[in-house]
C-alpha positions in Angstrom: 71.0 31.1 124.9 70.5 29.4 128.3 73.6 27.7 129.5 73.9 25.2 132.3 77.4 25.1 134.0 78.3 21.8 136.0 81.3 21.4 138.2 81.2 17.5 138.7 81.8 15.7 141.8 80.1 13.1 143.9 79.9 14.7 147.4 79.1 18.3 145.7 78.1 19.0 142.1 78.0 22.8 141.5 75.6 23.9 138.8 74.7 27.4 137.6 72.3 28.6 134.9 72.7 31.9 132.8 71.0 33.4 130.1 73.5 34.8 127.7 72.0 37.4 125.2 73.7 39.9 123.2 76.9 40.0 125.2 74.8 40.3 128.4 74.3 37.7 131.3 71.4 37.1 133.3 71.7 34.5 136.2 68.7 32.2 136.4 69.8 30.1 139.3 72.8 28.2 141.0 73.2 25.8 143.7 74.7 22.5 144.6 73.5 18.9 144.4 75.0 17.3 147.7 75.1 13.6 148.7 75.9 12.6 152.4 79.3 10.8 152.5 77.7 7.6 154.3 75.2 6.9 151.5 76.0 4.1 149.1 77.9 5.3 146.4 75.5 4.0 143.7 72.7 5.9 145.6 74.7 9.0 145.5 75.1 8.7 141.6 71.2 8.3 141.4 70.5 11.3 143.5 73.1 13.4 141.2 71.2 12.0 138.1 67.7 12.8 139.5 68.4 16.1 140.8 70.3 17.1 137.8 67.3 16.0 135.5 65.1 18.2 137.7 67.5 21.1 137.2 67.3 20.6 133.5 63.5 20.3 133.4 63.2 23.4 135.6 65.5 25.8 133.3 65.3 24.2 130.0 68.9 25.0 129.1 70.1 25.2 125.4 73.4 23.9 126.0 75.6 22.8 128.9 79.3 23.1 130.0 81.2 20.7 132.2 84.5 20.8 133.7 87.0 18.3 132.1 88.8 15.9 134.7 92.4 16.5 135.4 95.0 14.4 137.2 94.5 14.0 140.9 96.8 12.2 143.4 94.0 10.2 144.9 93.0 7.7 142.5 90.1 6.4 144.2 88.7 10.0 144.2 89.4 10.6 140.7 87.7 7.3 139.7 84.7 8.3 141.8 84.5 11.8 140.2 84.8 10.3 136.7 81.8 8.0 137.5 79.7 10.9 138.7 80.7 12.8 135.7 79.5 9.9 133.4 76.2 10.1 135.3 76.2 13.9 134.6 77.0 13.5 130.9 74.5 10.8 130.5 71.9 13.1 132.0 72.8 15.9 129.9 72.9 13.9 126.6 69.5 12.2 127.4 68.0 15.8 127.7 69.4 16.6 124.0 71.8 19.0 125.2 75.0 19.8 123.3 77.9 19.8 125.9 81.0 21.8 126.0 83.7 20.4 128.3 86.8 22.9 129.5 89.8 22.4 131.5 90.4 24.7 134.6 93.0 26.4 132.5 90.5 27.2 129.7 87.9 28.3 132.2 90.3 30.7 134.0 91.4 32.2 130.7 87.8 32.9 129.4 86.7 34.4 132.8 89.6 36.2 134.0 91.9 36.4 130.8 94.7 34.6 132.5 95.1 30.8 132.6 96.9 30.8 135.6 94.4 33.0 137.9 94.1 32.2 141.5 90.6 30.5 142.4 89.6 33.7 144.3 90.3 35.8 141.1 88.0 33.6 139.2 85.2 33.9 141.9 85.5 37.5 142.1 85.4 38.1 138.2 82.4 35.5 138.1 80.9 37.7 140.6 81.3 40.8 138.7 80.4 39.3 135.3 77.2 38.0 136.7 76.3 41.2 138.7 76.0 39.2 142.0 76.0 40.8 145.4 78.6 38.0 146.6 80.4 35.2 145.6 78.2 32.1 145.4 78.7 29.4 147.8 79.8 26.6 147.9 82.9 27.0 145.7 81.8 24.4 143.3 78.8 26.5 142.5 81.1 29.5 141.6 83.0 27.1 139.5 79.8 26.0 137.8 78.7 29.5 136.9 82.3 30.3 135.7 82.0 27.3 133.1 78.7 28.7 132.0 80.6 31.9 131.3 83.4 30.2 129.7 81.0 28.1 127.4 79.0 31.3 126.4 82.2 32.9 125.1 83.1 30.0 123.4 79.9 29.6 121.6 79.9 33.4 120.9 83.0 33.0 119.0 81.9 30.0 116.9 
């Protein structure tokens, strides 16, 4: 099963694709969709949509995993992330993908086994589980791969 993990944002959208078969992970690709802060916000959403559709076409995932939004102090940022997340969900659904949504606590539990794990612990376990030589950068990319791992584990138990 090929799983696409997405860490939503509007400046940086982390993505990671893994193939999960017989309790074994193979990393197929990862990276970040970035948009410049001086770009018109609606244009940023279009870039995110177009780039994500290209990633979906390139890797042909069977399913996708997206981080659920959680409370942020800056309401303007939260609204913009929510709008970007909406565009991401639209691209995934238009591509016919089923979508798993996970909170950071759920991802930490799935990857590390402890819901209050530190970000560095999650990144290190992601690196180990995927047999990577280093922790993927930016952090959003490592988070997206952790989301793909969490979704793979969730589907396995269904």
